[in-house]
C-alpha positions as CSV (number, residue, x, y, z in Angstrom):
1,X,27.3,-7.9,-3.8
2,X,26.8,-7.0,-0.2
3,X,23.6,-5.4,0.9
4,X,25.4,-3.1,3.4
5,X,27.2,-1.3,0.5
6,X,23.9,-0.3,-1.1
7,X,23.5,2.9,1.0
8,X,22.0,5.5,-1.4
9,X,18.3,5.5,-2.4
10,X,17.8,6.3,-6.1
11,X,14.9,6.6,-8.5
12,X,15.0,5.3,-12.0
13,X,12.7,6.7,-14.7
14,X,11.9,5.7,-18.3
15,X,11.8,8.7,-20.7
16,X,9.2,8.5,-23.5
17,X,8.7,11.2,-26.1
18,X,5.0,11.8,-26.7
19,X,3.4,14.1,-29.3
20,X,1.2,16.9,-27.8
21,X,-2.3,16.8,-29.2
22,X,-2.9,20.5,-28.9
23,X,0.0,22.0,-30.9
24,X,1.6,19.0,-32.4
25,X,4.9,19.4,-30.5
26,X,6.7,16.8,-28.6
27,X,7.3,16.5,-24.9
28,X,9.2,14.0,-22.6
29,X,7.1,11.9,-20.2
30,X,8.9,10.4,-17.2
31,X,7.6,7.0,-15.9
32,X,8.9,5.8,-12.6
33,X,10.4,2.3,-13.0
34,X,11.7,1.7,-9.5
35,X,13.0,3.1,-6.2
36,X,16.0,1.1,-5.2
37,X,19.2,1.2,-3.2
38,X,22.6,1.7,-4.9
39,X,26.3,1.8,-4.2
40,X,27.7,5.1,-5.6
41,X,31.2,5.5,-7.0
42,X,32.1,9.1,-8.1
43,X,34.2,8.4,-11.2
44,X,35.2,11.8,-12.7
45,X,34.3,15.4,-13.3
46,X,35.4,17.8,-16.1
47,X,34.8,21.2,-17.5
48,X,34.8,22.4,-21.1
49,X,34.2,25.7,-22.9
50,X,31.9,25.4,-25.9
51,X,30.7,28.5,-27.8
52,X,31.8,30.8,-25.0
53,X,29.8,28.9,-22.4
54,X,31.2,26.8,-19.6
55,X,29.9,23.3,-19.3
56,X,30.6,20.8,-16.5
57,X,30.1,17.1,-16.6
58,X,30.0,14.5,-13.8
59,X,30.4,10.7,-14.2
60,X,29.2,8.2,-11.6
61,X,29.0,4.4,-11.4
62,X,26.0,2.9,-9.6
63,X,25.8,-0.7,-8.5
64,X,22.2,-2.0,-7.9
65,X,20.4,-5.4,-7.7
66,X,19.3,-6.8,-11.0
67,X,16.3,-5.3,-12.7
68,X,15.1,-6.4,-16.2
69,X,13.3,-3.2,-17.1
70,X,16.2,-0.8,-17.0
71,X,17.8,0.3,-20.3
72,X,20.4,2.7,-21.5
73,X,18.9,6.2,-21.8
74,X,16.8,5.9,-18.6
75,X,17.1,8.7,-16.1
76,X,18.5,8.2,-12.6
77,X,17.7,10.7,-9.8
78,X,20.3,10.7,-6.9
79,X,20.1,13.4,-4.2
80,X,17.8,15.5,-6.4
81,X,20.3,15.4,-9.3
82,X,19.4,13.8,-12.6
83,X,21.8,11.5,-14.5
84,X,21.5,9.7,-17.8
85,X,22.4,6.0,-18.1
86,X,25.1,5.7,-20.7
87,X,26.1,2.0,-20.3
88,X,24.8,-1.1,-18.5
89,X,26.9,-4.0,-17.3
90,X,25.4,-7.1,-15.8
91,X,27.1,-8.6,-12.7
92,X,27.0,-12.4,-12.7
93,X,23.8,-14.1,-14.0
94,X,21.0,-11.6,-13.0
95,X,22.7,-10.8,-9.7
96,X,23.2,-7.1,-10.2
97,X,23.8,-4.2,-12.6
98,X,26.5,-1.6,-12.9
99,X,25.1,1.6,-14.3
100,X,27.5,4.2,-15.8
101,X,25.8,7.5,-15.7
102,X,26.6,11.0,-16.9
103,X,25.3,14.5,-16.1
104,X,25.9,17.7,-18.1
105,X,25.7,21.0,-16.2
106,X,25.4,24.4,-17.9
C-alpha cells in the first residue's frame, strides 16, 4: 500500500443503540473511532422504485491502514456523506483494510 494513494480524509464512527431514560425509547449514539486517510474507489450506483418511491444506492471501496477497532456496521463519513460498512477485508497481515461501503438515498 502506497501512502501517496491515500488521498481522502475520512471519519469512522461506531454506532451504539442506547435506551433513552426519559421516555424509554431508543436512540443511536455515534462515537468517533478515528480520522484517517483512505484511497476511494467508486464501485457502482443504482436506482430502484419501491412502493412508488425512488431510491438510489452508491457503493464504494475504501483502502485504509490497518485498525483493529473497525467492524462491519460502523459508519464512514466521506465528503459529508455517510456510508455503512458492509464488508471488511484484511490486506496482508495487519497491513491494511479494504472497506466495502453502501449508502441508500431516498
